[in-house]
C-alpha positions as a Markdown table, in Angstrom:
| # | Residue | x | y | z |
|---|---|---|---|---|
| 1 | Met | 14.3 | 2.6 | 11.9 |
| 2 | Ile | 11.8 | 5.3 | 12.9 |
| 3 | Met | 9.1 | 6.1 | 10.8 |
| 4 | Lys | 8.6 | 9.5 | 9.9 |
| 5 | Asp | 4.9 | 11.0 | 8.6 |
| 6 | Val | 4.9 | 11.2 | 4.9 |
| 7 | Leu | 1.2 | 10.9 | 4.0 |
| 8 | Ser | -1.4 | 13.4 | 4.1 |
| 9 | Lys | -4.9 | 12.5 | 4.3 |
| 10 | Glu | -6.5 | 14.9 | 1.8 |
| 11 | Lys | -4.2 | 13.2 | -1.3 |
| 12 | Arg | -5.0 | 11.0 | -3.6 |
| 13 | Tyr | -2.6 | 8.2 | -3.9 |
| 14 | Cys | -2.1 | 5.2 | -6.2 |
| 15 | Thr | 0.3 | 1.9 | -7.2 |
| 16 | Asn | 3.4 | 3.1 | -8.1 |
| 17 | Glu | 3.7 | 1.1 | -11.7 |
| 18 | Asp | 7.4 | 0.4 | -11.1 |
| 19 | Tyr | 6.1 | -2.4 | -8.8 |
| 20 | Ile | 3.9 | -5.4 | -10.3 |
| 21 | Leu | 1.7 | -7.8 | -8.1 |
| 22 | Arg | 2.7 | -11.4 | -8.7 |
| 23 | Glu | 1.3 | -14.8 | -7.6 |
| 24 | Ile | 4.0 | -17.5 | -7.0 |
| 25 | Ala | 4.1 | -20.5 | -5.1 |
| 26 | Gly | 0.5 | -19.4 | -3.8 |
| 27 | Glu | 2.2 | -16.0 | -2.2 |
| 28 | Thr | 1.6 | -12.4 | -3.4 |
| 29 | Ile | 4.5 | -11.0 | -4.6 |
| 30 | Leu | 5.5 | -7.2 | -4.5 |
| 31 | Val | 8.3 | -7.2 | -7.5 |
| 32 | Pro | 10.1 | -4.3 | -8.4 |
| 33 | Thr | 10.7 | -3.4 | -11.8 |
| 34 | Gly | 12.4 | -0.8 | -14.1 |
| 35 | Ala | 14.3 | 2.1 | -11.8 |
| 36 | Ser | 12.4 | 1.1 | -8.6 |
| 37 | Ala | 14.5 | -2.1 | -8.9 |
| 38 | Asp | 17.8 | -0.6 | -8.9 |
| 39 | His | 16.8 | 1.2 | -5.7 |
| 40 | Phe | 14.9 | -1.8 | -4.0 |
| 41 | Asn | 16.6 | -4.8 | -3.9 |
| 42 | Gly | 14.3 | -7.3 | -3.1 |
| 43 | Met | 10.4 | -8.8 | -3.4 |
| 44 | Leu | 7.8 | -8.0 | -0.8 |
| 45 | Thr | 4.7 | -10.6 | 0.1 |
| 46 | Leu | 1.8 | -9.4 | 0.6 |
| 47 | Asn | -0.5 | -10.7 | 3.0 |
| 48 | Glu | -4.2 | -10.5 | 2.1 |
| 49 | Thr | -5.2 | -7.3 | 3.7 |
| 50 | Ser | -1.8 | -6.1 | 2.0 |
| 51 | Arg | -3.3 | -7.0 | -0.9 |
| 52 | Phe | -6.6 | -5.6 | -0.8 |
| 53 | Leu | -5.1 | -2.6 | -0.4 |
| 54 | Trp | -2.2 | -2.7 | -3.5 |
| 55 | Glu | -5.4 | -3.4 | -5.3 |
| 56 | Leu | -7.4 | -0.7 | -4.1 |
| 57 | Phe | -5.0 | 2.1 | -4.9 |
| 58 | Arg | -4.7 | 0.9 | -8.8 |
| 59 | Met | -6.7 | 3.7 | -9.0 |
| 60 | Pro | -6.7 | 7.0 | -7.0 |
| 61 | His | -7.6 | 7.0 | -3.6 |
| 62 | Thr | -7.6 | 8.9 | -0.8 |
| 63 | Phe | -6.7 | 8.2 | 3.0 |
| 64 | Glu | -10.5 | 8.3 | 4.5 |
| 65 | Glu | -11.6 | 6.7 | 0.7 |
| 66 | Thr | -9.1 | 3.8 | 1.7 |
| 67 | Val | -10.0 | 3.4 | 5.3 |
| 68 | Ala | -14.0 | 3.4 | 4.6 |
| 69 | Ala | -13.1 | 0.4 | 1.7 |
| 70 | Ala | -11.5 | -1.5 | 4.2 |
| 71 | Gln | -14.0 | -1.1 | 6.9 |
| 72 | Glu | -16.8 | -2.4 | 4.4 |
| 73 | Arg | -14.8 | -5.7 | 3.8 |
| 74 | Tyr | -13.1 | -6.2 | 7.4 |
| 75 | Asp | -14.1 | -6.6 | 10.6 |
| 76 | Asp | -12.4 | -4.1 | 13.1 |
| 77 | Asp | -13.3 | -5.5 | 16.1 |
| 78 | Asn | -10.5 | -4.0 | 18.2 |
| 79 | Gln | -10.8 | -0.6 | 16.1 |
| 80 | Ser | -7.2 | -0.5 | 14.8 |
| 81 | Leu | -8.0 | -0.8 | 11.0 |
| 82 | Glu | -7.7 | 3.1 | 10.6 |
| 83 | Ser | -4.2 | 2.8 | 12.2 |
| 84 | Asp | -3.2 | -0.1 | 10.6 |
| 85 | Ile | -4.3 | 1.2 | 7.3 |
| 86 | Tyr | -2.5 | 4.4 | 7.9 |
| 87 | Asp | 0.9 | 2.9 | 8.9 |
| 88 | Phe | 0.7 | 0.5 | 5.6 |
| 89 | Val | 0.3 | 3.7 | 3.5 |
| 90 | Asn | 2.7 | 6.3 | 5.5 |
| 91 | Glu | 5.4 | 3.4 | 4.6 |
| 92 | Ser | 4.4 | 2.7 | 1.5 |
| 93 | Val | 4.4 | 6.5 | 0.2 |
| 94 | Met | 7.7 | 6.5 | 2.4 |
| 95 | Leu | 9.3 | 3.5 | 0.3 |
| 96 | Gly | 7.8 | 4.7 | -2.8 |
| 97 | Phe | 5.8 | 1.9 | -3.3 |
| 98 | Leu | 2.5 | 4.0 | -3.4 |
| 99 | Lys | 2.8 | 7.4 | -4.7 |
| 100 | Glu | 1.2 | 10.6 | -4.7 |
| 101 | Glu | -1.6 | 11.4 | -7.8 |
| 102 | Glu | -0.1 | 13.5 | -10.0 |
């Protein structure tokens, strides 16, 4: 699947309240509710970094704010953190997990 760029680095993004975070059997799971459950049939397992980003986006953040917060928390020895966050946020916005602040 070819991903298009939908992320604007100037805009602020936050979690879509139709998705809730749950701990199930030691796994962090993102569960769709409401109208999102009709469009997204399934659940997502988040790794530790994805969970950090999800928790961060509970309050609106720009891309740059997100990268800065992640750089404070994680070592970025291979200089891929910004690119990885871009991919996560871009895909999450495209799929509706994150939304532009209103």
